[in-house]
LOVOMAR-689525 format. One record per residue (C-alpha): residue number from 1; residue in one letter; x, y, z. Coordinates in steps of 0.001 Angstrom, whole numbers, plus 500000, padded with zeros to 6 digits. Layout:
{atom NUM, A, {X, Y, Z}}
...
This chain:
{atom 1, M, {906481, 691329, 115540}}
{atom 2, P, {903612, 694134, 115185}}
{atom 3, S, {906146, 696544, 116771}}
{atom 4, T, {908804, 695720, 114550}}
{atom 5, T, {906466, 696614, 111681}}
{atom 6, K, {905311, 699762, 112626}}
{atom 7, L, {908755, 700667, 113559}}
{atom 8, F, {909954, 700213, 109876}}
{atom 9, F, {906819, 701802, 108137}}
{atom 10, V, {907564, 705010, 110443}}
{atom 11, I, {911141, 704803, 109455}}
{atom 12, V, {910237, 705281, 105643}}
{atom 13, F, {907409, 707384, 105783}}
{atom 14, F, {909630, 710133, 107942}}
{atom 15, L, {912732, 709288, 105423}}
{atom 16, T, {910341, 709812, 102138}}
{atom 17, V, {909400, 712974, 103258}}
{atom 18, S, {913094, 714378, 103850}}
{atom 19, V, {913634, 713042, 100347}}
{atom 20, G, {911150, 715110, 099331}}
{atom 21, W, {911751, 718052, 100822}}
{atom 22, S, {916046, 717704, 100048}}
{atom 23, Q, {914120, 717311, 096315}}
{atom 24, Q, {911936, 720859, 096730}}
{atom 25, N, {915200, 722725, 097384}}
{atom 26, D, {917094, 721528, 095050}}
{atom 27, T, {918974, 723996, 092724}}
{atom 28, S, {921389, 722175, 091621}}
{atom 29, Y, {921971, 720564, 087610}}
{atom 30, K, {924406, 718090, 088801}}
{atom 31, R, {923453, 714576, 087994}}
{atom 32, R, {922717, 712553, 090970}}
{atom 33, V, {924505, 709381, 091653}}
{atom 34, L, {921363, 707950, 091747}}
{atom 35, E, {918877, 710014, 089711}}
{atom 36, A, {915188, 708562, 091694}}
{atom 37, S, {913939, 706233, 094379}}
{atom 38, E, {914563, 702371, 093921}}
{atom 39, V, {912687, 700068, 095779}}
{atom 40, D, {913567, 695921, 096045}}
{atom 41, L, {910958, 693213, 096989}}
{atom 42, L, {912941, 690039, 097830}}
{atom 43, F, {911417, 686274, 099028}}
{atom 44, S, {913343, 683627, 099149}}
{atom 45, Y, {912098, 679990, 100327}}
{atom 46, Y, {914263, 677327, 101364}}
{atom 47, N, {913947, 673810, 102403}}
{atom 48, Q, {916963, 671075, 103595}}
{atom 49, D, {916473, 667224, 105100}}
{atom 50, G, {919678, 665464, 106113}}
{atom 51, E, {920275, 663038, 108638}}
{atom 52, N, {923034, 665347, 110677}}
{atom 53, A, {921777, 667299, 113019}}
{atom 54, A, {923716, 668859, 115727}}
{atom 55, V, {921029, 669397, 118108}}
{atom 56, T, {920960, 665705, 118652}}
{atom 57, G, {924978, 665002, 118361}}
{atom 58, G, {925283, 664189, 114586}}
{atom 59, E, {922647, 661663, 114180}}
{atom 60, G, {918733, 663009, 113310}}
{atom 61, T, {916687, 664469, 111228}}
{atom 62, E, {917730, 667785, 109452}}
{atom 63, E, {914317, 668778, 107974}}
{atom 64, L, {913813, 672736, 108218}}
{atom 65, T, {912602, 675305, 106399}}
{atom 66, D, {912610, 679136, 106041}}
{atom 67, A, {910782, 681883, 103825}}
{atom 68, T, {912400, 684756, 104242}}
{atom 69, S, {911271, 688244, 102493}}
{atom 70, S, {912492, 691503, 102592}}
{atom 71, I, {912349, 695427, 101181}}
{atom 72, V, {915500, 697005, 100431}}
{atom 73, L, {914585, 700967, 099565}}
{atom 74, R, {917487, 703619, 098120}}
{atom 75, M, {916555, 707166, 098393}}
{atom 76, P, {918921, 710023, 096731}}
{atom 77, M, {918950, 712486, 099587}}
{atom 78, N, {920685, 715005, 097620}}
{atom 79, E, {923022, 714925, 094519}}
{atom 80, D, {925717, 712879, 096063}}
{atom 81, D, {923969, 710926, 098553}}
{atom 82, I, {921964, 707887, 099137}}
{atom 83, L, {920294, 706689, 101853}}
{atom 84, T, {919297, 702717, 101560}}
{atom 85, V, {917503, 700743, 104345}}
{atom 86, D, {916869, 696966, 104328}}
{atom 87, V, {914481, 695343, 106544}}
{atom 88, G, {913604, 691647, 106362}}
{atom 89, L, {911763, 689064, 108234}}
{atom 90, S, {913362, 685457, 108418}}
{atom 91, A, {910655, 683052, 109616}}
{atom 92, Y, {911275, 679187, 109878}}
{atom 93, T, {910281, 675377, 111064}}
{atom 94, S, {913262, 673402, 112576}}
{atom 95, A, {912973, 669717, 112957}}
{atom 96, S, {916249, 669488, 114165}}
{atom 97, S, {916105, 672629, 117048}}
{atom 98, S, {912615, 671156, 117768}}
{atom 99, N, {914464, 667945, 119322}}
{atom 100, V, {916393, 670836, 121935}}
{atom 101, N, {912916, 669484, 123922}}
{atom 102, P, {911978, 666929, 122375}}
{atom 103, L, {909726, 665521, 125172}}
{atom 104, D, {907470, 668429, 124517}}
{atom 105, G, {905756, 666439, 121832}}
{atom 106, D, {904612, 662654, 120681}}
{atom 107, L, {904937, 659371, 123507}}
{atom 108, N, {907723, 658039, 121920}}
{atom 109, V, {910752, 660168, 121531}}
{atom 110, T, {913349, 660081, 118779}}
{atom 111, P, {915724, 662178, 116581}}
{atom 112, F, {914589, 661340, 113524}}
{atom 113, D, {911110, 662644, 114149}}
{atom 114, A, {910311, 666551, 115370}}
{atom 115, S, {909165, 667424, 118484}}
{atom 116, S, {905373, 669462, 118027}}
{atom 117, G, {906472, 672350, 120617}}
{atom 118, E, {907487, 675584, 120583}}
{atom 119, S, {911420, 675219, 119985}}
{atom 120, R, {910857, 673958, 116374}}
{atom 121, K, {910117, 677550, 115105}}
{atom 122, D, {911481, 681215, 115273}}
{atom 123, V, {911486, 683948, 113740}}
{atom 124, L, {914589, 686838, 112964}}
{atom 125, A, {913785, 690250, 112536}}
{atom 126, Y, {916413, 692926, 110694}}
{atom 127, I, {917235, 696530, 109980}}
{atom 128, N, {920143, 697388, 108444}}
{atom 129, P, {920560, 701421, 107084}}
{atom 130, T, {923619, 702083, 105339}}
{atom 131, Y, {924508, 706117, 104096}}
{atom 132, S, {926817, 706513, 101288}}
{atom 133, H, {928270, 709884, 099855}}
{atom 134, S, {929995, 710381, 096422}}
{atom 135, S, {933202, 713056, 095526}}
{atom 136, D, {931581, 715720, 093178}}
{atom 137, D, {934389, 713302, 090533}}
{atom 138, R, {932332, 710666, 091483}}
{atom 139, N, {935636, 709284, 092068}}
{atom 140, S, {935526, 708591, 095702}}
{atom 141, I, {932834, 706886, 097564}}
{atom 142, W, {932440, 706600, 101493}}
{atom 143, S, {929347, 704185, 103257}}
{atom 144, A, {928325, 704302, 106861}}
{atom 145, N, {925953, 701983, 108068}}
{atom 146, A, {924413, 699683, 110903}}
{atom 147, Y, {922863, 696311, 111388}}
{atom 148, F, {920201, 695076, 114053}}
{atom 149, S, {918603, 691653, 114056}}
{atom 150, S, {916931, 689892, 116963}}
{atom 151, E, {915514, 686145, 117145}}
{atom 152, Y, {914127, 684153, 120356}}
{atom 153, D, {918062, 683398, 121789}}
{atom 154, Y, {920302, 685220, 119786}}
{atom 155, F, {920649, 689806, 119906}}
{atom 156, S, {923366, 691044, 117295}}
{atom 157, I, {923823, 694606, 116718}}
{atom 158, G, {926490, 695581, 114060}}
{atom 159, F, {927838, 698699, 112069}}
{atom 160, G, {930908, 699192, 109849}}
{atom 161, G, {931575, 701937, 107178}}
{atom 162, S, {933781, 701369, 103408}}
{atom 163, Y, {935827, 703804, 101582}}
{atom 164, T, {935977, 703305, 097451}}
{atom 165, K, {938353, 705276, 095275}}
{atom 166, L, {938420, 704886, 091486}}
{atom 167, F, {941187, 705576, 089051}}
{atom 168, N, {942556, 705289, 085662}}
{atom 169, E, {939470, 707047, 084066}}
{atom 170, K, {936945, 704180, 086329}}
{atom 171, N, {938762, 701494, 085152}}
{atom 172, T, {940749, 700509, 088229}}
{atom 173, E, {938284, 700221, 091735}}
{atom 174, I, {940273, 699980, 094949}}
{atom 175, T, {937734, 699332, 098163}}
{atom 176, L, {938435, 699319, 102319}}
{atom 177, S, {935656, 698340, 104712}}
{atom 178, G, {935536, 697071, 107807}}
{atom 179, K, {932348, 695760, 110356}}
{atom 180, V, {932075, 695208, 113729}}
{atom 181, F, {929416, 692675, 115295}}
{atom 182, L, {928868, 692452, 118963}}
{atom 183, D, {926441, 689719, 120021}}
{atom 184, K, {924552, 688281, 122572}}
{atom 185, W, {923256, 684790, 122931}}
{atom 186, N, {920388, 683722, 125360}}
{atom 187, A, {921489, 680731, 125991}}
{atom 188, I, {919300, 677930, 125392}}
{atom 189, Y, {919984, 674063, 126853}}
{atom 190, P, {919308, 670234, 126291}}
{atom 191, I, {916366, 670127, 128409}}
{atom 192, E, {918485, 666781, 130026}}
{atom 193, L, {920739, 669437, 131133}}
{atom 194, R, {918660, 671955, 132265}}
{atom 195, D, {918016, 672449, 136292}}
{atom 196, G, {915540, 670332, 137896}}
{atom 197, F, {915284, 667902, 135062}}
{atom 198, F, {913301, 664702, 136572}}
{atom 199, D, {911719, 661805, 133814}}
{atom 200, D, {911328, 658414, 135308}}
{atom 201, R, {911586, 657074, 131633}}
{atom 202, I, {915475, 656562, 131846}}
{atom 203, S, {916847, 653932, 131148}}
{atom 204, G, {921219, 652977, 130469}}
{atom 205, N, {923619, 650865, 132982}}
{atom 206, G, {924241, 653165, 136238}}
{atom 207, T, {923136, 656789, 136758}}
{atom 208, Y, {922914, 659270, 134119}}
{atom 209, T, {925776, 662101, 135064}}
{atom 210, P, {926528, 664141, 132340}}
{atom 211, I, {929466, 666674, 132443}}
{atom 212, F, {927650, 670017, 131650}}
{atom 213, S, {928108, 673499, 133316}}
{atom 214, E, {926797, 676592, 131992}}
{atom 215, F, {928539, 678995, 130203}}
{atom 216, E, {930102, 681670, 131895}}
{atom 217, S, {929653, 684554, 128599}}
{atom 218, E, {927073, 684563, 126460}}
{atom 219, N, {928744, 687281, 124202}}
{atom 220, R, {930109, 686888, 120420}}
{atom 221, N, {932051, 689691, 118715}}
{atom 222, S, {933128, 689822, 115326}}
{atom 223, Y, {935366, 691942, 113626}}
{atom 224, S, {936615, 691910, 109961}}
{atom 225, L, {938490, 694154, 107609}}
{atom 226, S, {938064, 693828, 103760}}
{atom 227, L, {940259, 694759, 100720}}
{atom 228, S, {938865, 694454, 097027}}
{atom 229, F, {940617, 695333, 093611}}
{atom 230, S, {938511, 695026, 090578}}
{atom 231, Q, {939783, 696155, 086743}}
{atom 232, I, {938506, 696208, 083367}}
{atom 233, L, {941180, 694665, 081607}}
{atom 234, S, {940168, 695112, 077932}}
{atom 235, Q, {936795, 695260, 076511}}
{atom 236, K, {935328, 691848, 077073}}
{atom 237, L, {937774, 691181, 080197}}
{atom 238, Q, {936915, 692663, 083921}}
{atom 239, G, {938591, 690811, 086689}}
{atom 240, A, {938457, 691453, 090268}}
{atom 241, L, {940721, 690032, 093831}}
{atom 242, F, {939284, 690683, 097276}}
{atom 243, M, {940904, 689528, 100891}}
{atom 244, D, {938996, 689213, 103986}}
{atom 245, V, {940758, 689277, 107617}}
{atom 246, V, {937812, 688013, 110230}}
{atom 247, S, {937889, 687665, 114125}}
{atom 248, Q, {935973, 686396, 116448}}
{atom 249, N, {935945, 685543, 120244}}
{atom 250, G, {933380, 684837, 122888}}
{atom 251, L, {930779, 682073, 122906}}
{atom 252, L, {931382, 680653, 119920}}
{atom 253, S, {929551, 677349, 120733}}
{atom 254, T, {925926, 676687, 120160}}
{atom 255, P, {924626, 675881, 123524}}
{atom 256, F, {922070, 673540, 122263}}
{atom 257, Q, {924251, 670828, 120018}}
{atom 258, R, {925073, 667962, 122090}}
{atom 259, V, {928052, 665777, 122127}}
{atom 260, Y, {928151, 662129, 123116}}
{atom 261, F, {931546, 660408, 124191}}
{atom 262, S, {932697, 657001, 123577}}
{atom 263, D, {933761, 656373, 127364}}
{atom 264, F, {930322, 657304, 128851}}
{atom 265, E, {927511, 655102, 129218}}
{atom 266, D, {924313, 655907, 126740}}
{atom 267, F, {920934, 657058, 128371}}
{atom 268, Y, {917875, 656925, 126639}}
{atom 269, I, {914562, 658038, 127023}}
{atom 270, D, {912255, 655654, 124329}}
{atom 271, D, {914868, 656431, 121393}}
{atom 272, F, {916317, 659660, 122091}}
{atom 273, Q, {919831, 659340, 124002}}
{atom 274, L, {920222, 662091, 126398}}
{atom 275, A, {923656, 664285, 126011}}
{atom 276, D, {926773, 663590, 127859}}
{atom 277, N, {927342, 667109, 127070}}
{atom 278, V, {927058, 670328, 124860}}
{atom 279, E, {929937, 671220, 121947}}
{atom 280, Q, {932837, 673238, 123410}}
{atom 281, L, {934906, 674994, 120682}}
{atom 282, P, {937659, 677852, 121622}}
{atom 283, D, {936316, 680968, 122276}}
{atom 284, S, {938733, 682661, 119432}}
{atom 285, R, {939028, 682172, 115981}}
{atom 286, F, {940481, 683982, 113174}}
{atom 287, K, {939624, 683411, 109091}}
{atom 288, I, {941319, 684759, 105581}}
{atom 289, P, {938985, 684138, 102756}}
{atom 290, V, {940997, 684830, 099456}}
{atom 291, G, {939626, 684570, 096166}}
{atom 292, G, {938839, 686569, 092400}}
{atom 293, R, {936230, 686899, 090213}}
{atom 294, L, {936626, 686805, 085819}}
{atom 295, N, {933982, 687809, 083835}}
{atom 296, Y, {934116, 687287, 079913}}
{atom 297, Y, {932565, 689055, 077229}}
{atom 298, L, {931659, 686334, 074421}}
{atom 299, N, {929167, 687935, 072465}}
{atom 300, D, {925954, 689996, 072324}}
{atom 301, L, {924132, 686970, 073629}}
{atom 302, V, {926653, 685767, 076289}}
{atom 303, V, {928537, 686646, 079376}}
{atom 304, L, {931152, 683907, 081638}}
{atom 305, R, {931229, 684890, 084864}}
{atom 306, S, {933870, 682906, 086959}}
{atom 307, Y, {934393, 682853, 090570}}
{atom 308, Y, {937249, 681279, 093393}}
{atom 309, R, {937857, 681349, 096842}}
{atom 310, F, {939627, 679608, 098983}}
{atom 311, Y, {939627, 680342, 102788}}
{atom 312, W, {941655, 679020, 106055}}
{atom 313, D, {941055, 679302, 109632}}
{atom 314, D, {942894, 678354, 112795}}
{atom 315, W, {940206, 675564, 114006}}
{atom 316, G, {942228, 673764, 110670}}
{atom 317, I, {939348, 674036, 108112}}
{atom 318, S, {940610, 674970, 104351}}
{atom 319, S, {938178, 675223, 101524}}
{atom 320, H, {938217, 675993, 098228}}
{atom 321, T, {935035, 677384, 096653}}
{atom 322, A, {934512, 677822, 092894}}
{atom 323, S, {931376, 678607, 090589}}
{atom 324, L, {930599, 679615, 086850}}
{atom 325, E, {927367, 681570, 085839}}
{atom 326, A, {926824, 682242, 082016}}
{atom 327, P, {923659, 684315, 081383}}
{atom 328, F, {922219, 684211, 077680}}
{atom 329, K, {920224, 686733, 075949}}
{atom 330, L, {917023, 685717, 075017}}
{atom 331, T, {915497, 688901, 074049}}
{atom 332, E, {915931, 692668, 074725}}
{atom 333, K, {914503, 691937, 077846}}
{atom 334, F, {914661, 688114, 079187}}
{atom 335, T, {917870, 686631, 080282}}
{atom 336, I, {918076, 682550, 081142}}
{atom 337, Y, {921512, 682376, 083731}}
{atom 338, P, {922399, 679022, 084094}}
{atom 339, S, {925261, 678199, 087478}}
{atom 340, Y, {927025, 676134, 089013}}
{atom 341, R, {929499, 675810, 092125}}
{atom 342, Y, {931591, 673468, 093780}}
{atom 343, Y, {932725, 673760, 097721}}
{atom 344, T, {934942, 671252, 099550}}
{atom 345, Q, {936491, 671307, 102998}}
{atom 346, T, {938545, 669940, 105548}}
{atom 347, A, {937361, 668745, 109102}}
{atom 348, A, {938037, 671273, 112026}}
{atom 349, D, {940306, 669994, 114633}}
{atom 350, Y, {937170, 669534, 117067}}
{atom 351, F, {934950, 667110, 114866}}
{atom 352, Y, {933911, 664304, 116115}}
{atom 353, P, {931422, 661928, 114631}}
{atom 354, K, {928720, 660218, 117238}}
{atom 355, E, {930534, 659065, 120198}}
{atom 356, R, {933980, 659408, 119018}}
{atom 357, A, {935235, 662556, 121432}}
{atom 358, L, {936718, 661587, 124502}}
{atom 359, S, {935026, 663529, 127872}}
{atom 360, T, {938665, 664536, 128376}}
{atom 361, Y, {939224, 666449, 125596}}
{atom 362, D, {939318, 670162, 126092}}
{atom 363, F, {937470, 671083, 122347}}
{atom 364, Y, {934828, 669060, 120556}}
{atom 365, T, {931807, 669154, 118210}}
{atom 366, S, {929336, 666379, 116432}}
{atom 367, D, {928246, 669466, 114123}}
{atom 368, Y, {928834, 668129, 110514}}
{atom 369, D, {929208, 672197, 109109}}
{atom 370, L, {932665, 671160, 110317}}
{atom 371, S, {932931, 667855, 109329}}
{atom 372, N, {935019, 666940, 105985}}
{atom 373, Y, {932656, 667210, 102844}}
{atom 374, D, {931866, 668286, 099035}}
{atom 375, A, {929188, 669886, 097956}}
{atom 376, H, {927391, 670815, 094541}}
{atom 377, Q, {925226, 673048, 093629}}
{atom 378, Y, {922618, 674016, 090369}}
{atom 379, G, {920932, 676986, 089677}}
{atom 380, V, {919115, 678475, 086586}}
{atom 381, G, {917644, 681762, 086571}}
{atom 382, L, {915574, 683944, 084420}}
{atom 383, R, {915472, 687559, 084721}}
{atom 384, Y, {913992, 690206, 083222}}
{atom 385, K, {914541, 693751, 082640}}
{atom 386, D, {913191, 696730, 081052}}
{atom 387, I, {915355, 699879, 081124}}
{atom 388, F, {912378, 702365, 080140}}
{atom 389, T, {910112, 701027, 082816}}
{atom 390, S, {907432, 700987, 080998}}
{atom 391, A, {905303, 698530, 083230}}
{atom 392, R, {904344, 700429, 086211}}
{atom 393, V, {902570, 699510, 089521}}
{atom 394, L, {901274, 703666, 091200}}
{atom 395, N, {903950, 705762, 090784}}
{atom 396, F, {906649, 703442, 090349}}
{atom 397, G, {908035, 701403, 087458}}
{atom 398, L, {908744, 698023, 086609}}
{atom 399, K, {913036, 697419, 086141}}
{atom 400, T, {913378, 694287, 086893}}
{atom 401, I, {912247, 690840, 087735}}
{atom 402, N, {914584, 688211, 088748}}
{atom 403, L, {913338, 684317, 089609}}
{atom 404, R, {915888, 681679, 090335}}
{atom 405, F, {916008, 677939, 091331}}
{atom 406, S, {918912, 676313, 093087}}
{atom 407, Q, {919330, 672525, 094352}}
{atom 408, Y, {922620, 671760, 096974}}
{atom 409, D, {923676, 668585, 097428}}
{atom 410, R, {926167, 667595, 100369}}
{atom 411, S, {928321, 664919, 100261}}
{atom 412, D, {927347, 664046, 104298}}
{atom 413, G, {923657, 663207, 102821}}
{atom 414, L, {921903, 667267, 103064}}
{atom 415, N, {920317, 668189, 100212}}
{atom 416, A, {918169, 671432, 099851}}
{atom 417, F, {916297, 673318, 097359}}
{atom 418, I, {916191, 677056, 097035}}
{atom 419, V, {913497, 679512, 095524}}
{atom 420, T, {914586, 682707, 095085}}
{atom 421, L, {912400, 685965, 093510}}
{atom 422, G, {913474, 689384, 093555}}
{atom 423, T, {911518, 692926, 092135}}
{atom 424, T, {913039, 696052, 091596}}
{atom 425, F, {911003, 698846, 091113}}
{atom 426, V, {911828, 702363, 090305}}
{atom 427, G, {909991, 706051, 091609}}
{atom 428, N, {909293, 709044, 088760}}
């Protein structure tokens, strides 16, 4: 992690120097796309619990906490170009992932308690640079971006680009974008399925003989193409439509998620049931989400923001998402925005609760993220905005502060609480 932090500061230093050089040699009076550098400081805290952990075959603790912090630096390279660098760290502690190896902790082993071993925690680090260019008339924008992330058992590299065209005196906007992610697992399997495993505490009828074999390939590739269209319909109404086409191939199963079969004998160590296999999912997946937004300016105090999305994939899942947010201006600088989001989905063709799948099936999983469920999310946020940036920290003016609280409840018993805090500073 120290090397990642050093790399980030080196990048920021050289980019800041280059910005200063370009500004010093600028003799044009054309209005810039971005007048001054901006810095976003973002933090989120997420806590969840439930009793359907996929790591333990659909039954067990889902307790998890995640703290994520990131810095987003937007810098004008000249009148037309902007460089954005997004760098972040996410540290989590997971009771369910700790049970990849439940035997490295307490003497009594159970799926409803977390192991105290090293697998209970991990850190993800990422960097996402984006370069965008606007035409002289500001009616065309293209961008290119890259993405790198790494954690203990997963590495991802990605790249993409987009093109935006504005028409009709900027009342109409069309954007076409594409992304590619080339990922690699460092597959970690449940402890009882690893070579050389032996424990004299195993109990059950007969001999413990799982059907497990390691995955031949650990690569996962994802390709997406997106099209969005937005239109100002009137002085008070704005709408947008969007569609994505996503194709994935490679290792789409999670290597450490257990499955228990109905036609296999059960074997235990204490109260912990040993895996019959890990989940097996197809090596390809095709997704199509389509949706839209509609924002209505009710009056000087209230704006209504609505959202809807329909999703379909060839694994048998279809879903609907609908949300409504109603920002209410308390003063010139403070806005409160309550929100509500509803989600429902059908189960994947390959989902089976614990001990419902047969060993003769080609594909199976007990991951409740792929089950049939409904979810409700309730939230409230408070925003401070000062376009004159009167409050200052060093040479940066404070432009916005956003604080949001959300409660997430799922019909399968999973509950979560999310807190996010974001600030934006503007340079001289």
